[in-house]
C-alpha positions, 0 to 999 in steps of 0.5 A: 864153684865147688860141687855138692858134697855128694858129687865127690869121689874119694881116692887116696893112698892111705896117707892122704886123700883127694876129692874128685868132682863129677866134672873131673875137678880135684878140689881137695888134696893135702900133701903129704899127709891127711892133716897137711896144708892143702894144695887144692882148696877150691872145695872151701873157696874158689878156683883161686884157691887151687884145683886140677880139672881134667876133662873134655874141653869146653868154652871159657864161659861155659860150665865144665861138663859132668861125667856121663857115668863114673864108678870105681873099678871093681872093689878098689879105690881106682875111679873111672869117669866117662864122658859121652860128647858129640865128638866121641867118648873119653875115659879118665882114670884117677888113683893114688898108688899105695905109697912107696916113696913120693905121694902121687896122684895119677890121672890117665886119659883114654880115648874110647870112641871118636876124637875128643878134645881135652884140657888139663887145667892145673892151679896149685896153691899152697898153704890152703890156697894162700900161697902162689908157688914158683912154677918153673921147668927143671930138666923138662919137668914142671915143678912148683915150689913154695917153702918146704914143699915142691910138687912135680908135674909130669905128662907127655902132653905139651903144657903151657902157662897162663894166668898162673895156671898150667894147661895142656890141650890135646885130643885123644882117639880110640886106644890113645892113653895119656897120663898126668901125674903130680908128685910131692917132695920136700923142696930141699930134696932131689926130684922124685923119680919119674912116674910109671903110671901104667905099672902103678895102676896095675899095682894099685888094682892088685893091692885093693883086690888082695885086700878085699879078699880078706873080708869075711862078710858074704851077706846080702849087703856085701856091696855096701859093706865092701865099699864102706870097708874100703873107705875106712881103709882109705882113712887109715894112715898106713905108717902109724895105724891112726884112723882119721874121722874124715879127710876134710875140714870145715864141710858144714853141718849147717850150710851157711852156718858156723858148725864147721870143724876139722876132722883130719885127726884120730878121735879115739871114739871113731877109731875104736868103733872102726876097729870093731867093724874091721875085726868083725869083718876079718881085718885083724892086721888093721886092728893090731896096727890101731892098738899099737897106735893107741898104746904109743899115743897114750904112752906115759900119760894115760890119766890125761887121755885126750879124745883125739890125737894127730895121726902119728899121736900128736897131742897139740891140735890147736884150732885156728881160722883161715880167714882168706877162705870164704868156706864151702857155700859161704859156710864160715869160719874155715877151721884147722886144728880142733879145740875139742882135743882137750875136752873131758869126754868120759865116754871115750874110756868106755869106747877104748876099753870096749875096742881092746876087749873085742880085740882080746875076744877075737884072738888078737895076740895079747899085749901086756901093755894094753892090759896095763893101760886098761887097768890104769884107765879104770883107776882114773874112771874110779875117781872121775866118773861122777864128774860132768863132761862135754859128752860124745857130741863135744858140746861147747856149752857147760859141762853136764852129767851126760847119760851116755858118758855114764853108760860108757863108764859102766862099759869100761868097768864091765869089760875090765871085770871080764878081763880079770875074770878071764885070768888075763889081768889082775885087779880089785875084782870085788871093788870094781864090781861094786863100782859097776853096780854104783854106776848102773844104779846112778844112771837108772836113778838120775838119768831116767824119766819115769813119767815119760818112760825114757832115759834123758840126755843128761841128769835132770834134763828133759831133752833126749839124745840119740846116743841113748840108743847105744844102751842096749847095744852096749849091754847096759840093759837088755833090749826087752827092758821096758825102759829101753823100748820106751827110750827108742820110741821116745827118740822116734817121736821127738828126734825123728825127721819127716824122712824117719832119720834121727837127729842127735839132739834138739838144736835151737835154731838162731839161739845157742842150745845145749851145744853152745852153738847157733844154727841147726844141723841135719839128721846124724847118719850114725844115729839113724843106723843105731836106730835101725840096730835097736829096732832089730834088737827089739824084734821090729826087724822089718822096720829096721830093714826098711830104715836101713835100706832108706839110709843106703839110698842116701849114699852117693852114686859111689856108695859114700856118706858124709856125716849128716843128711839135711832133710830140708835141702835133701843133700849130704852135709858135714865132712866127707866121707865120714868114718862115723857113718860107714862104721855103723852101716857095716854093723847094722848090715851084720846085725840084719844079716844075722837076723835074716831081716833083708829083702829079696 
C-alpha cells in the first residue's frame, strides 16, 4: 500500500523523477521522461503495478520498517535514509545522476554499525503497471524488456527471481557498500554502459553544490528557499527548459474523489511564475532556457496560445483514463494527458508577458522574437479580452467573465506599454493605453461588489476567489486601496479554513459547483502564500509572518509540498511535489525578508 503523500522524497535527474517512501520503496518512476509511462506505478495502485523496495529484511507478513531518520545530503537531491535495527544501523543513499547518457536510478547500501540483513525487491511493470516485461540475463546483467523499452539492473549482490520479482538478500557490516542501479535504454539499442555508482554519486553532489552557489538569497528563510529552488530545478526538463507542474499524475485533491489530474506537463502559468522566482534568486540561465522553450512552443501559432504544452513543446495532450489502476487510496479515475490543454484561459497571456517583462527588466539578453511574440499576444487580447473563459482554475463548467482573467489581461497590456515606452518595441502606444484603461474600468465596474466592498470571482457573481489576492501584487490597484483591503478581508472571512489557510473558491460537496465537479478540496497552498504576501503589503506584517511560518510547518520532513492541505485529514493532498506551491513560498520569503518581518 502506498504511503501518505508527505511520506515521499523526490529524487531526479532533470528529465524524470522518482518518489521514494519512508520505508525505502520507490513507488513512482516514469522512464525516460517525466511524461513517459511509469515502470513503478504502485503509488496509484498496489505492489502488483510496480515498485522497488530496498531496506532491512522483514517477515513476509510484516510491514516494511520505516527509516528512523532521513534527509537530503546538504543542499542536494541526494537522499539518505537510515534504519536503526536490533542488529545495527544501515544507510541507503538514493539519487539520479544528472543525465549524460542512459537515465539511472542508483541506490547504495552502507553498513554503519553491527551486521544488518537487507533485502532488495524489484518488481518492474511497464505501461503504468499493465505490462509484465520479459526478464532475463544478458552477459551477467539482468534486463527487463517490453516493446520499445528495456531496463537494466546491475548489482554485485546475488539476485534471484520469484513471483515475477527480482530479489537480492544480503548482509552489510560497518563500511560495507553495495550498489544497485537500474538504467533505461531503448530495447533495440546496445546495452547501456555498466554504471559507476561511486563516481556518479560524487558528480551528482558536485552538480548540486555548484548550482546552489548561484543563489543570491541569503535571508532568514534560506533553508526553505534553497529546498524549494532545488525542487523547481528538479522539475525542469533539462534538454528543452520546459518546467513540469509536478512529476506525478492523479494524486487526488479530494481523497477518494474524482479530482485527479495529470500534472506532468508545462503550464505556461506555472512555468512563468517559476521563471520569475528563479530570476529573483539569481538563476538567469534557467530563465533564458525557459524563454527559448516558450518561443519554440508557441512558434507559428501565437494567436492560438495553449495553456499548457508537453515538455518539448508538444501540443496534443489527449486525456485518457487508466482503468486497471484503482487510484491512490481508491481515488479514481487515474488520468494521463490533460483535456484542459485547449481551454481558453485569458490570464495566461498576462502571466507569460509578465514573465517576459521581468526577464527584460533583470537584464536577460534581448530576444527580438520574444518582443514580437509579446506584440502578437496583445493584438489577440485586444480582440478577445471581453470573452468569457475557463479561468485560472481550469473550470469544467460554463465559461465566465472571471475577474482574475481580466486583471491579467490588463497586466499583459500594461507590461507591453512599458516595453514600448522603453524603446525596445514599436506599437500603437496611445491605442493600447486606452485599451488598458478600458479593461481597468470594466473590472472595477463589473467585478466589484460595492455593498460587500470586495471584488468577486466573476462578473455578476457573489462568490469569492483567492486569485483576487493577486490584484495588488500585479499592480492593478495599490495595496492601500480600500477595495483591495476589503477583498483581502472578505477572503479571510469566507475562504479561510479553521487553520487559517485559504481555499481557492467555494465548492459544493456532492453537487457540481462553478468548476463543474462534485466533491470538495483542501486549502490551496499557493493561495495561502498569496494571502501572506497581501497581508505584508497592507502593513499587517506580523500576521503575514505567522501565516507564512504556519505554511512552512506543513512541509514534510524534507521541505516538500503538494498542491493542497486537507484541514480535515491534516495531510497533504494533490500532485507532489508541486511547483505552484514552492514558487510562492520563495516569493513570500523574499517579501518578508525585505520588510524585516521575520522571527528570531
